[in-house]
N, C-alpha and C positions, 0 to 999 in steps of 0.2 A: 333698388337705390339708395347706396350708402352712403352717405356726407361725413365727411367730419368739422366740426365746425370751428375748430381751434386755428389758427391765423398761423404756421411754422414760417410763415415767407417774409414777411414785413414788408419791409422796403428794398429788401431782397440785399445782392453785393454792393450795388451801385445806388446809397440814398441819393431821393434830390438833395438838390445845393438849396439848405435854408435859407441863403440871402438874407440874411438877418441885416435891418438897419445900418446904414454906413459901414457897411464891409464888416462888421463883427464878428469877431472867431469865435465867440460862445456867447451864448446864450443863460446868463443865471437867476433863475428865478427861485426868490424865495417864500415857503411857504408857512402862517401864523397859523397855528390850527386852534382856534379859540372853542374849547369844550366842554368848559367850566361850568357847573349848574346846568350841562344837559347829561350829565352822565348818569351813568344807574342810581338810584338812588328812592328809595321806601317812600321819600317825599313828593317824588316827582311821578309816583304812581307805579313805579315797576316793582318788583315782584324781591330783587333783594339787593345787596350792595353793588357800586364797583369792584372790579378784581383787576381791573386792566390798566398800565403806564403810571405806574406810581415808584413811591420810592418802596413800598412795601413788597421786597421779594416772595413769589408764591403766594400773593394774596390768593384769597378763598370770596367767592359771594359769600355773605349773608344773609341767608334767604330768612325774609319777611323783618328783618332789621336794620337798621343806620350803623353805618362802621363810622363811628366818630373819628378815627385817623384817619381814613379815605376820604371822608370830608372835608379834612383839613387840609391834605395836602392839594387838593383841590383847588379849594378854598385860598391857597397861597399861591395857585397860577392868575387868580383873578385877583387879586389882594396886589401881591408885589411883581410877579412875575412877569405879567402883562406891560406894568409898566416900565419897569426894566428893558424888555425888548422895544418897546416903542421908544426911549429914548433914544437907543441903539438905533434905529431901522427909519423913525420917523424921515427920513429927506432920502430914502430908497423905496424904489418900487417895491412892493408886498402884494399877494394875495392871501388875504384869511379866509380860512374856510372856518366858517360861522354856524357852529351848529345853532339852527334856530329857537330853541327855548333856551340855548345859553346866553345868545344876544338879547334875548328878551329881558333877562335879569343882568343883564350891565350895560344901562344906557350912556354911562361917564366912557366909557371902551369903547362902546357904538362912535361914540362924537369923536375922539381919539383917533379912532381909525380915520373917520371921512375925514379929517382935517389934513390928518398925514396923506390923503390922496389916495389910500390902501381900496385897493379891489376888495369887496365880500362878497364871497362866494358861498353856495350854499354848501354843507356838511350836514344837511340833514334837519329832521325835528328835532331828534334826540341822539346822544351819541351809544346806539347799543348798537346790537346783533341782529342782522336781516337775514343771515342762512334761514331760518327753518320759519320765516314768516311768507302766506301765501300771496299771490304778486296784488292781487287784488287787495290787502291791508297793507303791503309796503305801496304802492299806489295814493293811497287814502292819505298816508304820512306823508309822501312827496309832496303833493296838493298843498296838505295844512303847513308843512317845510316852505315851500312859496310863499303862501298866503301871510304867514308870519313874520318871516324874512322881510314881504314886502311892508306891512305894517313899521316892524320896528327900524326898518335901516333908511324906507323912502324910496328907494327902489327896487325892484326884483332881481334875484340874482340869474348873472349870464353865465356863473359855471356852478359844477353840480361835484362833489363829493362824495358818497358816505362813508366812504372806509374798512366800515365792519357790514360789507354788502352782499346779496346774493347774486346766485345764477340771473333772477331776471332786471337786474338793477340795471345796466345800462343801456335794456331794451325800453325800462318804463321811464327812463330820464329822456330818450330818442322821442318816443311817442306823443311827451310832454308837448316838446316842440319847441321849449320857449328857451333853450339854452345853447349857446356857441360850441361850448366844450363840458366831455367827459372826463374827469380825473380819477377813475376808478379803472386802472390799470399801470403796470411795472413792466409792460413788454417792450421799452422802446425807448432811443434817446433822443426821438423826433417825434411830434405829431402825427398823427395816420387818420383815415378813415374809415369807420365801418358802417356797411350797410342793414339798416334797418327796416325793415318794409320796403317804405318808397324813399326813405330820408337816407341818406349819408349822413352819419353823426360824426364832428369831427370830436375825436379822443387826442388830448396834452396828458400824456401820462407823468406819474406820480413816481413816487421814490421810495423805500424801506429802507437803504442800507445808509443813503446822506440822509438820513434821519436821527434826528434827538431821541427818539423812541427808544433807539440802543443801551440809550442809557438803563434803563426798563426792561429788560429783558438777558437772558442767559447769552454769553459769549457775545456780549455787545461792547458798549465803550466804557470803560472803568474810571477814564480820568479827562480832564477837558481837551488833553493835550494829545488822548488818541482820535478824538471827534477832528481834532484840528489837523489832525495828518491824513485822516481819510479825506476832508472835506479837500484840504490840498491835492491831494494825490488826484483825486477824482476830478479835479480844475485842469491838474497838468495834462492829464489824458485828454479831456476832451479839449483843450486848449490847443497843444499840440495837434490833432485833427483835424483842427478849426485853420490852422496855418498850412495843414497841407489838402486845403480845397475843402472839407468837409464840415463845416461846423456844428455843432449838437447843443443839445440842452441842459444844461445842470439843474436840477430839480434838489430844491433842500428841505426837510420838512424838519419845522421847529414847534414845540409845545411850552405855553406860558408855564407851567408846572416845572419844566422839565429843564429845559435850557435855562430859563428865568431864575435859576438858584444862583450867588455869584461863585459857585466853585467852577462853573458853567460859561458863565457867558464870558468870558475872558476867552476863551478858546475860538467862540464866532468875531469877539470884537477883530480877533487878530487874523483871524481867516477875510475877513472883511477886507481889510487893508491890505494884506495880500492880493487879493481879488482885483479889489481897484488901482493896485500900482501897473496892472497891466494893458496896455492897448488893445482897443479891440473888444472890449467888455460891456454886454447889453444888459444892464440890468431891467427886467421887466415884468411885469403881473402875468398874470397866464391867460387874463384876457384881452391884455395887448399880445403874445404869444398866438393866443387863435386868432384875432383880427391879421394879424399877419401872414399866418399859416392861410387861410382862407385867401387872401388877397391874391398872394405869390402861388400857391399849389389848390386852386379850386376843386372842387371834388368835379370827376367826369366819370360819365356813366361809362364803365368799361368792360366789354365784353367779357364774362368769368363762363368759363369750361363747365367747373363746378355746378352751377347753378342752372344749368341748361338744361331741357326736357328732354331723352331721347330722339327721339326725331332729328332735333335740331341740331343736337350734338354731332350723329350721323354724317349728318346735311352737310353740316361746315366741315368736320374733321375727317370726312369717309374717304378721301383721297391722300390723305398723308399718307398710308402705303399703299403704293400704286394700286391702283384698282380693288381695295381690298376693304372693303366697309365694317367686314367684320371684328376688323382689328380697335377701330373706332368705338365699335358697339358693345364688344368686351371692356375696355379700356374703362369703358362709360359706367361698366358693372361693378368697379372696384370702390374702393372707399377715397375717393374722392376728395377735395378741401381746397381753400384757399392757396396750398401750397403748390397746387397744379393749375393754377390760372395763370402760372406766365409760360412761357416756351417750354423750359429747360423742365416745370413740374408734369406740364402737358405730356409734354416729350419720352416723362420718369414711365408714368403710366402707360402709356401706347405701348413702348418697348418693354414692359412685364409684359402685356397681352401677347405679343409677337411671341416673346424668350419662352412662354408660356405654352404656346401652341405646340401641335405634334409636329413630325419634320413633314410631311405629308402638306399641312396648310402652308408652313414657311417656304416649302419648294413651289406652293403654288404663287407666292407672292414674289418670289422672284421672277417666276415666269411669267408674270404679270408684267413686268419690266421690258421696255422698248430693246432693242438694240441699239447701238449706239451709231447714230448716224446712217440707220438702216431705210427698211422699207415703208416704215410707216413716218418717220422722218419725212421723207421725199415725197411721201405722198398729205401730209399736213393733215396727220390721223394722231399725233401726239396729245397727250393731255398739256394742260396749258402751264403745269408745272414742270412737266417733259420738255416742252417745248423752250420755255425760259431758259431751262440749267442747260440743254444742250447748246443751246444759244452763247450762252454765259461761256461756254470755254471754244467758243468758236468753231463748233462743230454742224450748225447750220451756213458754213460758207468753206466748204473743201474745196479741194481741187478734184479733176476726175483722178489721178493719182492716187489723192491720199482716201478718196471714198472707195475706192477700189481694195485699197488695203485695211480699210475698217471692215469692208464686205469680207474679206477672205478670215481675217483675224476674227468676226462673228460666228462665222460657220466652223470654225478650226473652235472656237473655245466650246461651242455649242455641242460640236459632236464629241471632244473630250470628257465634259460634266454635265451636259442635259440641262444645263440652265445657262441663259443670257450675262453675258459679264456686267459686271454692275460694279459703278462706282461713281463716288458722290462729284460731280465734276464740278461742282462750284470750290471745291476744294485742290480742284489741280485746272490746267491749260490743255492746251494739246498734246504736247509735249509729252508731258508726265504720263497722261492719258493713254499716250501708244505705249510708254515704256511701260506702266503697270501691267495693260495689254499682254505686250508678248513676253512677260516673266509670268505674269500670272496661269498662262496656257498652261505652264508645266509644271504646277501646282498638285498635287494630291488630291483629287476631288473631294474627300471626305474634307481636307483643312480648306480647300477653296469655299466649300460650300459655307462653312463656319465665315471665312472672311465675307464670302458674299454678302450674308446676312447683317454683318455688324454696317458694310455700306447700305443697307438697305436703314438700317438705324439711323446711322448719319445723314441721309437721304430725306427722312423723315426729320428731324430735327430742325435740318436748315432750314425746311418748308416750313417748320412750325415758327423760327425765329423771323420767319418775316410778316406773321400778321400777328404775333402774339409780345408784350412786354419781354 
């Protein structure tokens, strides 16, 4: 049983309507990352100094040593950058990603966050890399972060973002059970759920592109106007989609030591004025977005083909290809994943299994299909699917003359090609079916075999569309 864990489908071509409050066309969500005092530093018990997201291009970690310049850059974020951001954003809903040890070393900043009504989510115990941590050790730090956060802030965090996470992070947060949302994803412009064990965990995705971290990365932003332009373009694109009826969320990531510099803060100020000058803009915290999404789009227990056991899968989908459960069995053995939990996705897998079969096997599938308006229909011995399909084109209510015509065409077609005439009747009506019947009888049998196989696939596709999203 091969299963692909990554979800490459998401909300699909037609995402749900976010239905933001008051008909907003866009939700703008601003994050202030508060990491200063929680970064890698030997004073914090770490093996080396920090080397990430600073003004020092190409910085390297100093093993066993303090990096005075690096430390002072982070200190700038706490001492000056935070207060500059606070003055600008204190009247706007903001989410803080607060590193627990950073918050513990910043009582006045925490008080200012609370006075402004900002949401303070957890950014982990320390701002360090977790990719090489065992799941057990990462869970210990997660629990310690929640405990320290609660002591310092006064309430436990309802949102979580590790940032420098591991493959276990989202699962561990979901298992903790105390979080309304996880932000360790960059996969969408809308919230979504992931199934972790018996829990549907809401993900409110974050951003690395509308993020001032790109002032500190190669090929990033060199000046404030580049950042401002990028934010404006992102806003305009999403605002336009909102006007077209598919409102989204714009996440903006900020860091006190980066955007908090005088040469950059003006760009943020200009962008805020630009966004606030539009109607239908909802500035919200991530917790507000999470609560709204859970109310508007609660998690539902959906049938997930990729998660089904073999027997259940075959029982459910074995009739999609007429009387040919082997197609479902072989499809189950493919590398299925979340992308196959939709009608189009599962149809693709089943069509693959059918196309990979031998000519003899595919011919058996064709032979399993009943004649149109034939003896089986008259005897009411069709499958439920075939009965419904033939009725949709009025083939269950033929006149005696029409029935005789279908019988004659069925006999001629089988005599010529060696298998029944097959057409996706839901795509047709009685007149177009008769027209196709009379035309296709004269086709070359090899071409007609290929055409019939295509119709078999289309019938399967339509059947799946009736039972899957």
